[in-house]
C-alpha positions in Angstrom: 0.0 0.0 0.0 2.7 2.5 1.0 4.8 1.5 -2.1 1.8 1.9 -4.3 1.1 5.4 -2.9 4.8 6.3 -3.2 4.8 5.1 -6.8 1.8 7.2 -7.8 3.2 10.3 -6.1 6.6 9.8 -7.7 5.1 9.4 -11.2 2.9 12.5 -10.7 5.9 14.5 -9.5 7.9 13.4 -12.4 5.1 14.3 -14.8 4.8 17.8 -13.3 8.5 18.4 -13.1 10.0 16.2 -15.9 13.4 17.8 -15.7 13.8 17.1 -12.0 17.2 15.3 -11.5 15.8 12.5 -9.4 14.4 9.4 -11.2 11.0 7.9 -10.4 12.8 5.1 -8.5 14.6 7.6 -6.3 11.5 9.6 -5.7 9.5 6.5 -4.9 12.1 5.3 -2.4 12.2 8.7 -0.7 8.5 9.1 -0.6 8.0 5.6 0.8 10.3 6.4 3.7 8.5 9.7 4.2 5.0 8.1 4.1 6.2 5.4 6.4 7.2 8.0 9.0 4.1 10.0 8.6 1.8 7.0 9.1 3.7 5.8 12.1 3.6 9.3 13.7 0.0 9.9 12.8 -1.4 6.6 13.9 0.7 6.5 17.1 -0.4 10.0 18.1 -4.1 9.3 17.3 -4.0 6.2 19.4 -2.2 8.1 22.2 -5.1 10.6 22.3 -7.5 7.7 23.0 -5.4 6.4 25.9 -4.2 9.8 27.2 -0.6 8.9 26.5 0.4 11.7 24.1 3.4 12.9 26.1 4.7 9.3 26.4 4.2 8.6 22.7 5.9 11.8 21.7 8.9 10.9 23.9 9.0 7.4 22.4 8.9 8.7 18.8 11.7 11.2 19.3 13.9 9.0 21.4 13.5 5.9 19.1 14.1 7.9 15.9 17.1 9.7 17.3 18.8 6.5 18.5 17.9 4.7 15.3 19.6 7.3 13.2 22.9 6.8 14.9 22.7 3.1 15.7 20.9 1.5 12.8 18.8 -1.6 13.1 16.9 -4.2 11.3 14.3 -3.2 8.7 11.0 -5.0 8.0 10.4 -6.0 4.4 7.2 -4.1 3.9 6.3 -0.6 4.7 2.8 -1.6 6.0 4.4 -4.1 8.3 6.8 -1.4 9.6 3.9 0.9 10.3 1.8 -1.8 12.0 4.7 -3.1 14.2 6.0 0.3 15.0 2.6 1.7 15.9 1.7 -1.3 18.1 5.1 -1.3 19.7 5.0 2.5 20.5 1.5 2.1 22.0 2.6 -0.8 24.2 5.8 1.0 25.3 3.7 4.1 26.3 2.3 1.9 29.2 5.7 1.1 30.7 5.9 4.0 33.1 5.1 1.6 36.0 8.6 0.1 36.0 10.5 0.6 39.2 14.0 2.2 39.5 15.8 -1.1 39.9 14.2 -2.5 36.7 15.1 0.7 34.8 18.7 0.4 36.0 18.9 -3.2 34.8 17.4 -2.3 31.4 19.8 0.7 31.1 22.8 -1.7 31.7 21.4 -4.1 29.0 21.0 -1.1 26.6 24.6 -0.1 27.1 25.8 -3.6 26.5 23.7 -4.0 23.4 24.8 -0.6 22.0 28.5 -1.4 22.7 28.4 -4.8 21.1 26.1 -4.3 18.1 25.9 -0.6 17.1 26.0 0.5 14.4 24.1 -2.2 12.7 22.8 -2.6 9.2 23.6 0.9 8.1 26.2 0.2 5.5 23.9 0.7 2.5 21.6 3.2 4.2 24.0 6.1 5.1 26.6 8.2 3.5 28.6 8.1 6.7 32.0 6.5 6.0 32.8 3.3 7.8 35.8 4.9 9.5 33.3 7.0 11.5 31.3 4.0 12.8 33.2 3.9 16.1 31.9 7.4 16.7 28.3 6.1 16.1 29.0 3.3 18.5 30.1 5.7 21.2 27.3 8.1 20.5 24.7 5.3 20.7 26.1 4.1 24.0 26.1 7.6 25.4 22.5 8.2 24.4 21.3 5.1 26.1 23.5 5.8 29.1 21.9 9.2 29.5 18.9 7.5 30.9 20.9 6.9 34.1 20.4 10.7 34.5 16.7 10.8 33.5 15.7 7.5 35.1 12.8 7.2 32.7 11.0 3.9 32.3 9.7 5.0 29.0 13.2 5.8 27.7 14.6 2.6 29.1 12.1 0.4 27.3 12.2 2.5 24.1 16.0 2.2 24.0 15.8 -1.5 24.7 13.5 -2.1 21.8 15.7 -0.1 19.5 18.9 -1.8 20.8 17.3 -5.3 20.2 16.9 -4.3 16.5 20.7 -4.0 16.4 21.3 -7.7 17.3 22.7 -9.9 14.5 22.7 -13.6 14.9 25.5 -15.5 13.3 24.6 -17.4 10.2 24.5 -21.2 10.7 27.2 -23.1 9.0 26.2 -24.5 5.7 26.2 -28.2 5.6 27.0 -29.6 2.2 25.2 -32.8 1.4 27.4 -35.4 -0.4 
């Protein structure tokens, strides 16, 4: 659905501005990312109004997006799946404010370890940042999640945990050749 909308918009843009340097494919890709973000933000905020969790959802949206930009993470194969999973996840995380200080502390430690071990993850083909700067992204990601020791926010702890879990890569199983 998102790709179909992005395709139609890209074709229309190219028809209106045929000399635009971007191809229809580049426009479609960019528009799909933009639509994806718009749908996640819109649906999450609409649901948050129903549950009176707008502040929490706004915090989650900003914190998750910021950490994701510097740490990377797994991507779902379809835009609609991304919107659905993200919106549901954001809504669920918005109810995590009941966690106690000890639990937040433990989650913060887990987040630091995950960021140190796995960030940045899966950004090689998604960024113009040169690989030589990846250690800076690792340090930045770790500092961002460590900042929650200052804030002590259950919402941030869980948000960062979910994002840090998207960084994890499992080793591929060894291929067994059949003789």
